[in-house]
C-alpha beads as a LAMMPS data file, in Angstrom:
LAMMPS data file: protein, C-alpha beads

417 atoms
416 bonds

1 atom types
1 bond types

-500.0 500.0 xlo xhi
-500.0 500.0 ylo yhi
-500.0 500.0 zlo zhi

Masses

1 110.0

Atoms # bond

1 1 1 -1.874 -38.341 -35.562
2 1 1 -3.709 -35.403 -37.088
3 1 1 -2.514 -31.894 -36.351
4 1 1 -4.897 -29.816 -34.227
5 1 1 -6.745 -27.198 -36.234
6 1 1 -6.512 -23.557 -35.140
7 1 1 -9.646 -22.139 -33.531
8 1 1 -12.046 -20.510 -35.929
9 1 1 -12.361 -16.741 -35.683
10 1 1 -15.684 -14.914 -36.006
11 1 1 -16.573 -13.695 -39.449
12 1 1 -17.593 -10.175 -38.340
13 1 1 -14.393 -8.064 -38.581
14 1 1 -16.020 -4.918 -37.166
15 1 1 -17.124 -6.762 -34.043
16 1 1 -13.642 -8.128 -33.494
17 1 1 -12.096 -4.700 -34.077
18 1 1 -14.367 -2.975 -31.546
19 1 1 -13.968 -5.598 -28.841
20 1 1 -10.194 -5.668 -29.378
21 1 1 -10.005 -1.888 -28.980
22 1 1 -12.175 -2.117 -25.869
23 1 1 -9.907 -4.836 -24.418
24 1 1 -6.822 -2.684 -25.061
25 1 1 -8.420 0.161 -23.108
26 1 1 -9.145 -2.213 -20.231
27 1 1 -5.558 -3.437 -20.288
28 1 1 -4.237 0.131 -20.170
29 1 1 -6.559 0.740 -17.218
30 1 1 -4.921 -2.124 -15.296
31 1 1 -6.940 -5.263 -16.066
32 1 1 -4.858 -8.356 -16.941
33 1 1 -6.274 -9.167 -20.386
34 1 1 -4.488 -11.206 -23.048
35 1 1 -5.320 -12.293 -26.614
36 1 1 -7.034 -15.449 -25.397
37 1 1 -9.607 -13.504 -23.439
38 1 1 -10.279 -11.239 -26.398
39 1 1 -11.026 -14.235 -28.630
40 1 1 -13.269 -15.735 -25.935
41 1 1 -15.124 -12.433 -25.603
42 1 1 -15.749 -12.189 -29.363
43 1 1 -17.122 -15.725 -29.501
44 1 1 -19.229 -15.177 -26.390
45 1 1 -20.787 -11.980 -27.780
46 1 1 -21.590 -13.661 -31.086
47 1 1 -23.216 -16.518 -29.214
48 1 1 -25.210 -14.248 -26.875
49 1 1 -26.208 -11.690 -29.511
50 1 1 -26.585 -7.915 -29.312
51 1 1 -30.313 -7.472 -28.744
52 1 1 -30.071 -6.569 -25.060
53 1 1 -27.540 -4.106 -23.601
54 1 1 -27.523 -5.835 -20.228
55 1 1 -26.713 -9.182 -21.845
56 1 1 -23.935 -7.520 -23.846
57 1 1 -22.508 -5.896 -20.689
58 1 1 -22.525 -9.042 -18.607
59 1 1 -21.152 -11.186 -21.429
60 1 1 -18.065 -8.973 -21.664
61 1 1 -17.947 -8.699 -17.888
62 1 1 -17.777 -12.493 -17.558
63 1 1 -14.895 -12.640 -20.028
64 1 1 -12.765 -9.730 -18.786
65 1 1 -13.397 -9.383 -15.016
66 1 1 -12.220 -11.924 -12.471
67 1 1 -11.440 -9.711 -9.450
68 1 1 -13.846 -7.563 -7.410
69 1 1 -11.616 -4.471 -7.587
70 1 1 -11.787 -4.514 -11.408
71 1 1 -15.568 -4.157 -11.582
72 1 1 -15.630 -0.374 -11.231
73 1 1 -12.926 0.106 -13.854
74 1 1 -14.731 -2.192 -16.287
75 1 1 -18.017 -0.395 -15.709
76 1 1 -16.508 3.044 -16.348
77 1 1 -14.665 1.979 -19.511
78 1 1 -17.786 0.210 -20.808
79 1 1 -19.976 3.245 -20.194
80 1 1 -17.551 5.595 -21.896
81 1 1 -16.741 3.369 -24.852
82 1 1 -20.037 1.643 -25.670
83 1 1 -22.959 3.506 -24.174
84 1 1 -22.087 7.243 -24.060
85 1 1 -22.279 8.936 -27.479
86 1 1 -20.214 11.868 -26.185
87 1 1 -17.651 9.877 -24.232
88 1 1 -14.753 12.088 -25.315
89 1 1 -16.285 15.147 -23.660
90 1 1 -16.929 13.232 -20.458
91 1 1 -13.412 11.847 -20.405
92 1 1 -11.961 15.316 -20.854
93 1 1 -14.114 16.543 -17.988
94 1 1 -12.734 13.799 -15.738
95 1 1 -9.175 14.937 -16.319
96 1 1 -9.775 18.308 -14.606
97 1 1 -11.254 19.062 -11.185
98 1 1 -14.744 20.559 -11.514
99 1 1 -16.642 22.908 -9.177
100 1 1 -20.322 23.689 -9.042
101 1 1 -20.798 27.354 -8.111
102 1 1 -18.122 28.161 -5.525
103 1 1 -17.665 24.769 -3.894
104 1 1 -14.807 22.612 -5.149
105 1 1 -15.683 19.054 -6.042
106 1 1 -13.539 16.211 -4.771
107 1 1 -11.033 14.372 -6.922
108 1 1 -12.427 11.931 -9.481
109 1 1 -12.610 8.326 -8.421
110 1 1 -9.725 6.087 -9.309
111 1 1 -11.860 3.952 -11.650
112 1 1 -13.071 7.008 -13.597
113 1 1 -9.577 8.454 -13.928
114 1 1 -8.047 5.169 -15.043
115 1 1 -10.851 4.631 -17.563
116 1 1 -10.458 8.142 -18.957
117 1 1 -6.673 7.831 -19.236
118 1 1 -6.963 4.443 -20.930
119 1 1 -9.396 5.670 -23.597
120 1 1 -7.553 8.966 -24.091
121 1 1 -4.226 7.238 -24.669
122 1 1 -2.794 8.728 -27.810
123 1 1 -5.701 11.133 -28.358
124 1 1 -5.525 14.896 -28.520
125 1 1 -6.410 16.304 -25.119
126 1 1 -7.948 19.613 -26.112
127 1 1 -10.529 20.830 -23.658
128 1 1 -14.109 20.375 -24.897
129 1 1 -16.659 23.171 -25.063
130 1 1 -18.808 22.018 -22.172
131 1 1 -21.222 24.956 -22.527
132 1 1 -22.632 23.348 -25.674
133 1 1 -23.570 20.115 -23.926
134 1 1 -27.351 19.953 -23.802
135 1 1 -29.331 18.859 -20.779
136 1 1 -26.468 19.153 -18.312
137 1 1 -25.469 21.645 -15.652
138 1 1 -22.960 24.326 -16.501
139 1 1 -19.597 23.309 -15.084
140 1 1 -16.810 25.690 -14.207
141 1 1 -13.494 24.037 -15.035
142 1 1 -10.560 24.995 -12.849
143 1 1 -6.966 24.107 -13.584
144 1 1 -5.601 23.583 -10.086
145 1 1 -1.991 23.178 -11.184
146 1 1 -1.208 26.809 -10.276
147 1 1 -2.600 26.539 -6.737
148 1 1 -0.818 23.376 -5.628
149 1 1 2.318 21.706 -6.921
150 1 1 1.973 18.249 -8.438
151 1 1 4.252 16.682 -5.831
152 1 1 2.364 18.277 -2.946
153 1 1 -0.972 17.045 -4.295
154 1 1 0.461 13.575 -4.863
155 1 1 1.770 13.425 -1.266
156 1 1 -1.731 13.678 0.166
157 1 1 -3.585 11.690 -2.516
158 1 1 -5.063 8.348 -1.493
159 1 1 -3.215 5.408 -3.067
160 1 1 -6.524 3.975 -4.305
161 1 1 -7.425 7.232 -6.064
162 1 1 -4.190 7.394 -8.033
163 1 1 -4.158 6.871 -11.769
164 1 1 -1.603 4.633 -13.443
165 1 1 0.814 7.514 -14.079
166 1 1 0.358 8.825 -10.537
167 1 1 1.130 5.399 -9.096
168 1 1 4.397 5.274 -11.061
169 1 1 5.337 8.755 -9.846
170 1 1 4.383 7.891 -6.268
171 1 1 6.635 4.828 -6.362
172 1 1 9.555 7.046 -7.365
173 1 1 8.796 9.351 -4.439
174 1 1 8.523 6.423 -2.028
175 1 1 11.956 5.225 -3.131
176 1 1 13.404 8.477 -1.762
177 1 1 11.769 8.256 1.678
178 1 1 13.784 7.337 4.732
179 1 1 12.786 6.050 8.146
180 1 1 15.620 6.853 10.555
181 1 1 15.680 5.717 14.168
182 1 1 17.643 7.065 17.100
183 1 1 20.088 4.643 18.741
184 1 1 19.187 3.030 22.037
185 1 1 21.427 3.120 25.100
186 1 1 22.512 -0.406 25.967
187 1 1 23.837 -1.646 29.310
188 1 1 27.197 -2.394 27.723
189 1 1 29.735 0.378 27.766
190 1 1 32.485 1.610 25.497
191 1 1 35.572 3.719 26.271
192 1 1 34.922 7.429 26.351
193 1 1 37.423 10.286 26.434
194 1 1 34.729 12.926 26.842
195 1 1 33.421 11.859 30.217
196 1 1 30.628 9.591 31.369
197 1 1 30.827 7.110 34.230
198 1 1 33.865 5.522 35.812
199 1 1 34.971 2.255 34.250
200 1 1 36.222 0.463 37.330
201 1 1 37.606 -2.612 35.551
202 1 1 39.666 -0.626 33.039
203 1 1 40.866 1.716 35.787
204 1 1 42.124 -1.168 37.963
205 1 1 43.799 -2.899 35.006
206 1 1 45.598 0.312 34.141
207 1 1 46.751 0.653 37.754
208 1 1 48.060 -2.956 37.819
209 1 1 50.177 -2.260 34.735
210 1 1 51.702 0.710 36.583
211 1 1 52.565 -1.178 39.773
212 1 1 49.403 -0.171 41.598
213 1 1 49.643 3.532 40.821
214 1 1 46.348 5.040 39.643
215 1 1 47.160 8.237 37.772
216 1 1 43.672 8.803 36.273
217 1 1 40.335 7.079 36.035
218 1 1 39.114 5.373 32.855
219 1 1 35.702 6.538 31.723
220 1 1 32.970 4.826 29.758
221 1 1 29.626 5.654 28.188
222 1 1 26.733 3.407 27.081
223 1 1 27.349 1.678 23.778
224 1 1 24.619 2.602 21.280
225 1 1 22.604 -0.111 19.646
226 1 1 19.886 -0.043 17.023
227 1 1 16.633 -2.022 17.118
228 1 1 15.226 -4.213 14.401
229 1 1 12.299 -3.101 12.274
230 1 1 9.652 -5.791 11.799
231 1 1 6.857 -5.152 9.297
232 1 1 3.709 -7.281 9.100
233 1 1 1.821 -6.293 5.941
234 1 1 -1.712 -7.394 5.061
235 1 1 -1.954 -8.417 1.372
236 1 1 -5.618 -9.429 1.303
237 1 1 -7.982 -8.183 -1.387
238 1 1 -9.119 -5.108 0.550
239 1 1 -5.496 -4.058 1.140
240 1 1 -4.096 -4.854 -2.313
241 1 1 -3.235 -1.358 -3.573
242 1 1 -2.017 -0.118 -0.190
243 1 1 0.187 -3.137 0.487
244 1 1 1.932 -2.807 -2.877
245 1 1 2.790 0.836 -2.210
246 1 1 3.910 0.112 1.355
247 1 1 6.196 -2.675 0.128
248 1 1 7.817 -0.213 -2.278
249 1 1 8.463 2.054 0.708
250 1 1 9.730 -0.873 2.770
251 1 1 12.165 -1.864 0.021
252 1 1 13.642 1.650 0.121
253 1 1 13.969 1.461 3.910
254 1 1 15.591 -1.985 3.821
255 1 1 18.213 -0.937 1.247
256 1 1 19.020 2.566 2.513
257 1 1 22.301 3.129 4.326
258 1 1 22.761 5.070 7.524
259 1 1 19.185 4.834 8.822
260 1 1 20.230 3.079 12.015
261 1 1 18.104 -0.075 11.855
262 1 1 20.019 -3.201 12.840
263 1 1 17.967 -5.233 10.345
264 1 1 14.649 -4.947 8.561
265 1 1 12.363 -7.979 8.551
266 1 1 9.257 -8.138 6.368
267 1 1 6.315 -10.536 6.506
268 1 1 3.130 -10.623 4.474
269 1 1 -0.093 -12.213 5.593
270 1 1 -3.556 -12.886 4.248
271 1 1 -4.613 -16.445 4.832
272 1 1 -1.041 -17.482 5.707
273 1 1 2.178 -15.877 6.928
274 1 1 5.084 -15.462 4.480
275 1 1 8.599 -14.228 5.222
276 1 1 9.768 -12.024 2.319
277 1 1 12.846 -10.537 4.043
278 1 1 15.386 -12.100 1.699
279 1 1 13.502 -10.887 -1.371
280 1 1 13.744 -7.267 -0.240
281 1 1 17.535 -7.555 -0.263
282 1 1 17.396 -7.489 -4.074
283 1 1 18.480 -4.036 -5.204
284 1 1 15.991 -3.775 -8.061
285 1 1 12.599 -2.998 -6.536
286 1 1 10.567 -4.560 -9.376
287 1 1 12.531 -7.801 -9.215
288 1 1 12.262 -7.817 -5.416
289 1 1 8.495 -7.385 -5.357
290 1 1 8.007 -9.865 -8.195
291 1 1 9.929 -12.480 -6.207
292 1 1 7.969 -11.637 -3.065
293 1 1 4.694 -11.915 -4.981
294 1 1 5.583 -15.328 -6.374
295 1 1 6.591 -16.525 -2.904
296 1 1 3.414 -15.320 -1.184
297 1 1 0.593 -17.485 -2.498
298 1 1 -2.255 -15.566 -0.826
299 1 1 -2.097 -12.196 -2.616
300 1 1 -5.500 -10.511 -2.817
301 1 1 -7.175 -13.370 -1.000
302 1 1 -8.976 -13.559 2.329
303 1 1 -7.836 -12.383 5.764
304 1 1 -7.011 -14.437 8.849
305 1 1 -5.230 -11.922 11.045
306 1 1 -5.418 -13.903 14.264
307 1 1 -4.079 -17.127 12.733
308 1 1 -1.235 -15.324 10.937
309 1 1 -0.185 -13.420 14.074
310 1 1 -0.222 -16.726 15.953
311 1 1 2.150 -18.187 13.348
312 1 1 4.452 -15.188 13.710
313 1 1 4.477 -15.302 17.527
314 1 1 5.120 -19.040 17.481
315 1 1 7.757 -19.306 14.745
316 1 1 9.452 -15.922 14.356
317 1 1 8.998 -13.706 17.386
318 1 1 12.036 -14.940 19.329
319 1 1 14.246 -14.836 16.244
320 1 1 13.587 -11.284 15.095
321 1 1 12.370 -9.452 18.209
322 1 1 14.873 -10.486 20.867
323 1 1 16.377 -6.984 21.109
324 1 1 13.117 -5.054 21.405
325 1 1 12.111 -4.479 17.795
326 1 1 9.807 -1.763 16.505
327 1 1 6.824 -3.436 14.797
328 1 1 4.711 -1.942 12.013
329 1 1 1.375 -3.693 11.610
330 1 1 -0.230 -2.689 8.300
331 1 1 -3.805 -3.897 7.962
332 1 1 -7.372 -2.622 7.868
333 1 1 -8.268 -4.930 10.761
334 1 1 -11.279 -6.437 8.980
335 1 1 -11.224 -9.955 10.367
336 1 1 -14.253 -12.117 11.200
337 1 1 -12.378 -14.961 12.802
338 1 1 -11.980 -15.869 16.461
339 1 1 -11.886 -12.518 18.309
340 1 1 -10.566 -14.060 21.527
341 1 1 -7.642 -15.584 19.661
342 1 1 -6.983 -12.304 17.831
343 1 1 -6.856 -10.363 21.107
344 1 1 -4.492 -12.915 22.621
345 1 1 -2.060 -12.800 19.681
346 1 1 -2.035 -8.992 19.363
347 1 1 -1.424 -8.638 23.086
348 1 1 1.485 -11.076 22.901
349 1 1 2.918 -9.194 19.910
350 1 1 2.625 -5.940 21.853
351 1 1 4.428 -7.344 24.878
352 1 1 7.246 -8.702 22.708
353 1 1 7.907 -5.449 20.838
354 1 1 9.508 -2.221 21.918
355 1 1 6.798 -0.264 20.113
356 1 1 3.816 -1.524 18.093
357 1 1 2.512 0.917 15.482
358 1 1 -0.643 0.111 13.526
359 1 1 -1.090 1.677 10.091
360 1 1 -4.685 1.481 8.897
361 1 1 -5.773 2.998 5.537
362 1 1 -9.359 3.248 6.773
363 1 1 -8.296 6.251 8.849
364 1 1 -8.418 8.294 5.658
365 1 1 -12.146 8.710 6.331
366 1 1 -12.933 11.593 8.637
367 1 1 -15.940 9.753 10.078
368 1 1 -14.039 6.541 10.764
369 1 1 -15.133 4.753 13.938
370 1 1 -13.859 1.446 15.423
371 1 1 -17.097 -0.430 14.811
372 1 1 -15.623 -3.550 13.196
373 1 1 -14.966 -6.347 15.682
374 1 1 -11.378 -6.865 14.562
375 1 1 -10.480 -3.193 14.908
376 1 1 -12.137 -2.882 18.309
377 1 1 -10.303 -5.994 19.524
378 1 1 -6.844 -4.893 18.351
379 1 1 -6.926 -1.168 19.128
380 1 1 -6.290 -1.320 22.910
381 1 1 -3.110 -3.363 22.401
382 1 1 -1.142 -1.040 20.094
383 1 1 1.042 1.911 21.066
384 1 1 0.114 4.111 18.124
385 1 1 -2.732 4.014 15.610
386 1 1 -2.117 5.984 12.436
387 1 1 -3.284 6.338 8.847
388 1 1 -1.369 4.590 6.067
389 1 1 -3.101 5.632 2.852
390 1 1 -0.770 8.221 1.299
391 1 1 2.837 9.278 0.919
392 1 1 2.383 11.940 3.592
393 1 1 1.103 9.401 6.110
394 1 1 4.234 7.290 5.563
395 1 1 6.443 10.361 5.966
396 1 1 4.939 10.981 9.411
397 1 1 6.070 7.530 10.531
398 1 1 9.526 8.812 11.468
399 1 1 8.029 11.134 14.082
400 1 1 5.754 8.405 15.410
401 1 1 8.647 5.973 15.818
402 1 1 10.925 8.514 17.515
403 1 1 8.275 9.753 19.964
404 1 1 7.276 6.916 22.275
405 1 1 4.426 9.042 23.632
406 1 1 2.720 9.574 20.275
407 1 1 -0.566 7.591 20.311
408 1 1 -1.792 8.850 16.936
409 1 1 -5.563 8.423 16.788
410 1 1 -5.659 5.722 19.438
411 1 1 -6.899 7.840 22.354
412 1 1 -9.686 9.475 20.361
413 1 1 -10.958 6.170 18.978
414 1 1 -10.710 4.327 22.299
415 1 1 -13.190 6.817 23.705
416 1 1 -15.709 5.653 21.085
417 1 1 -15.532 1.987 22.077

Bonds

1 1 1 2
2 1 2 3
3 1 3 4
4 1 4 5
5 1 5 6
6 1 6 7
7 1 7 8
8 1 8 9
9 1 9 10
10 1 10 11
11 1 11 12
12 1 12 13
13 1 13 14
14 1 14 15
15 1 15 16
16 1 16 17
17 1 17 18
18 1 18 19
19 1 19 20
20 1 20 21
21 1 21 22
22 1 22 23
23 1 23 24
24 1 24 25
25 1 25 26
26 1 26 27
27 1 27 28
28 1 28 29
29 1 29 30
30 1 30 31
31 1 31 32
32 1 32 33
33 1 33 34
34 1 34 35
35 1 35 36
36 1 36 37
37 1 37 38
38 1 38 39
39 1 39 40
40 1 40 41
41 1 41 42
42 1 42 43
43 1 43 44
44 1 44 45
45 1 45 46
46 1 46 47
47 1 47 48
48 1 48 49
49 1 49 50
50 1 50 51
51 1 51 52
52 1 52 53
53 1 53 54
54 1 54 55
55 1 55 56
56 1 56 57
57 1 57 58
58 1 58 59
59 1 59 60
60 1 60 61
61 1 61 62
62 1 62 63
63 1 63 64
64 1 64 65
65 1 65 66
66 1 66 67
67 1 67 68
68 1 68 69
69 1 69 70
70 1 70 71
71 1 71 72
72 1 72 73
73 1 73 74
74 1 74 75
75 1 75 76
76 1 76 77
77 1 77 78
78 1 78 79
79 1 79 80
80 1 80 81
81 1 81 82
82 1 82 83
83 1 83 84
84 1 84 85
85 1 85 86
86 1 86 87
87 1 87 88
88 1 88 89
89 1 89 90
90 1 90 91
91 1 91 92
92 1 92 93
93 1 93 94
94 1 94 95
95 1 95 96
96 1 96 97
97 1 97 98
98 1 98 99
99 1 99 100
100 1 100 101
101 1 101 102
102 1 102 103
103 1 103 104
104 1 104 105
105 1 105 106
106 1 106 107
107 1 107 108
108 1 108 109
109 1 109 110
110 1 110 111
111 1 111 112
112 1 112 113
113 1 113 114
114 1 114 115
115 1 115 116
116 1 116 117
117 1 117 118
118 1 118 119
119 1 119 120
120 1 120 121
121 1 121 122
122 1 122 123
123 1 123 124
124 1 124 125
125 1 125 126
126 1 126 127
127 1 127 128
128 1 128 129
129 1 129 130
130 1 130 131
131 1 131 132
132 1 132 133
133 1 133 134
134 1 134 135
135 1 135 136
136 1 136 137
137 1 137 138
138 1 138 139
139 1 139 140
140 1 140 141
141 1 141 142
142 1 142 143
143 1 143 144
144 1 144 145
145 1 145 146
146 1 146 147
147 1 147 148
148 1 148 149
149 1 149 150
150 1 150 151
151 1 151 152
152 1 152 153
153 1 153 154
154 1 154 155
155 1 155 156
156 1 156 157
157 1 157 158
158 1 158 159
159 1 159 160
160 1 160 161
161 1 161 162
162 1 162 163
163 1 163 164
164 1 164 165
165 1 165 166
166 1 166 167
167 1 167 168
168 1 168 169
169 1 169 170
170 1 170 171
171 1 171 172
172 1 172 173
173 1 173 174
174 1 174 175
175 1 175 176
176 1 176 177
177 1 177 178
178 1 178 179
179 1 179 180
180 1 180 181
181 1 181 182
182 1 182 183
183 1 183 184
184 1 184 185
185 1 185 186
186 1 186 187
187 1 187 188
188 1 188 189
189 1 189 190
190 1 190 191
191 1 191 192
192 1 192 193
193 1 193 194
194 1 194 195
195 1 195 196
196 1 196 197
197 1 197 198
198 1 198 199
199 1 199 200
200 1 200 201
201 1 201 202
202 1 202 203
203 1 203 204
204 1 204 205
205 1 205 206
206 1 206 207
207 1 207 208
208 1 208 209
209 1 209 210
210 1 210 211
211 1 211 212
212 1 212 213
213 1 213 214
214 1 214 215
215 1 215 216
216 1 216 217
217 1 217 218
218 1 218 219
219 1 219 220
220 1 220 221
221 1 221 222
222 1 222 223
223 1 223 224
224 1 224 225
225 1 225 226
226 1 226 227
227 1 227 228
228 1 228 229
229 1 229 230
230 1 230 231
231 1 231 232
232 1 232 233
233 1 233 234
234 1 234 235
235 1 235 236
236 1 236 237
237 1 237 238
238 1 238 239
239 1 239 240
240 1 240 241
241 1 241 242
242 1 242 243
243 1 243 244
244 1 244 245
245 1 245 246
246 1 246 247
247 1 247 248
248 1 248 249
249 1 249 250
250 1 250 251
251 1 251 252
252 1 252 253
253 1 253 254
254 1 254 255
255 1 255 256
256 1 256 257
257 1 257 258
258 1 258 259
259 1 259 260
260 1 260 261
261 1 261 262
262 1 262 263
263 1 263 264
264 1 264 265
265 1 265 266
266 1 266 267
267 1 267 268
268 1 268 269
269 1 269 270
270 1 270 271
271 1 271 272
272 1 272 273
273 1 273 274
274 1 274 275
275 1 275 276
276 1 276 277
277 1 277 278
278 1 278 279
279 1 279 280
280 1 280 281
281 1 281 282
282 1 282 283
283 1 283 284
284 1 284 285
285 1 285 286
286 1 286 287
287 1 287 288
288 1 288 289
289 1 289 290
290 1 290 291
291 1 291 292
292 1 292 293
293 1 293 294
294 1 294 295
295 1 295 296
296 1 296 297
297 1 297 298
298 1 298 299
299 1 299 300
300 1 300 301
301 1 301 302
302 1 302 303
303 1 303 304
304 1 304 305
305 1 305 306
306 1 306 307
307 1 307 308
308 1 308 309
309 1 309 310
310 1 310 311
311 1 311 312
312 1 312 313
313 1 313 314
314 1 314 315
315 1 315 316
316 1 316 317
317 1 317 318
318 1 318 319
319 1 319 320
320 1 320 321
321 1 321 322
322 1 322 323
323 1 323 324
324 1 324 325
325 1 325 326
326 1 326 327
327 1 327 328
328 1 328 329
329 1 329 330
330 1 330 331
331 1 331 332
332 1 332 333
333 1 333 334
334 1 334 335
335 1 335 336
336 1 336 337
337 1 337 338
338 1 338 339
339 1 339 340
340 1 340 341
341 1 341 342
342 1 342 343
343 1 343 344
344 1 344 345
345 1 345 346
346 1 346 347
347 1 347 348
348 1 348 349
349 1 349 350
350 1 350 351
351 1 351 352
352 1 352 353
353 1 353 354
354 1 354 355
355 1 355 356
356 1 356 357
357 1 357 358
358 1 358 359
359 1 359 360
360 1 360 361
361 1 361 362
362 1 362 363
363 1 363 364
364 1 364 365
365 1 365 366
366 1 366 367
367 1 367 368
368 1 368 369
369 1 369 370
370 1 370 371
371 1 371 372
372 1 372 373
373 1 373 374
374 1 374 375
375 1 375 376
376 1 376 377
377 1 377 378
378 1 378 379
379 1 379 380
380 1 380 381
381 1 381 382
382 1 382 383
383 1 383 384
384 1 384 385
385 1 385 386
386 1 386 387
387 1 387 388
388 1 388 389
389 1 389 390
390 1 390 391
391 1 391 392
392 1 392 393
393 1 393 394
394 1 394 395
395 1 395 396
396 1 396 397
397 1 397 398
398 1 398 399
399 1 399 400
400 1 400 401
401 1 401 402
402 1 402 403
403 1 403 404
404 1 404 405
405 1 405 406
406 1 406 407
407 1 407 408
408 1 408 409
409 1 409 410
410 1 410 411
411 1 411 412
412 1 412 413
413 1 413 414
414 1 414 415
415 1 415 416
416 1 416 417
């Protein structure tokens, strides 16, 4: 049996060098690219030729992009690396906030920042002389580091707008967050020496041991108990970045001591419901999330909120919510399935829980309105509707859980229905 021959490599070394360097930049920007894809891209470009820029772009796009959220990153890296003769100046400009006149511009998009960081990796980051750039507006560069601390800026930054380094720093901050809960007063009592109500049974037993003489009354107070925390996290494609950050936060909550929760249960859903509670018990957060990711087969897929909530209500509700659990529902609510079934399952979930809190990253937009059918169907059946797009929004959860009267944005948005 003859031994298989290795695949032939293209004869143009400069082409292979440039595409390899471009692929490394894409990998640093977050795209999963290995040596096999690089070889396929080189062969594809040689076969397609270089006569048309659009053909060149889409040839590399077909080889390196297989997820919708990677298109913007690919486009930015391609523009900076292949088509912009002064890409270094533009990348430097992306690394600082810019203002035109007296009005501050918003933060650069996540794709632009990740592309700039990937191509600047290892390069000298001296500021360019932007006044010499011909044919462009004069930009006033402002170093905002003196006006706001890095941690404070990171607290309010949208998870999707974070660069790779900012995501790593945000994960470290999320690991320090806590979500305490006040104990609930149960109907069972426990002995109390500091007053309370009369414990008739203990008082009579004490009198019987003394021949019927009752010298003093035994007192009792309600025995405290702590509710369960149940988290239902959407891991569909539109929620990918947010769900990963929330699961980091949830891992910290599940493994922290002294927060008061009886137990923390975690479920992910996209096209199917997956229980990842046991994976979060792993102390190492990376190992825990890797195990959870391998268990959940529908990461970054579609969304079937109604069907997944039906599976939870049918199979898990009685097991994990018997003592009046607090439920966190983390989803953008973008579901095009059966609206009647979705309403029925959310209403049942609401009735089974002590408090149902909906975290929706779409609330980061000031002009957000409940126009989507899924959002309009679910909104009336939650106790609190809050944003879930940043570290600060997760910090505010403690107040929302403690205050049963906090509706978040629910009342304002219900008026728009």
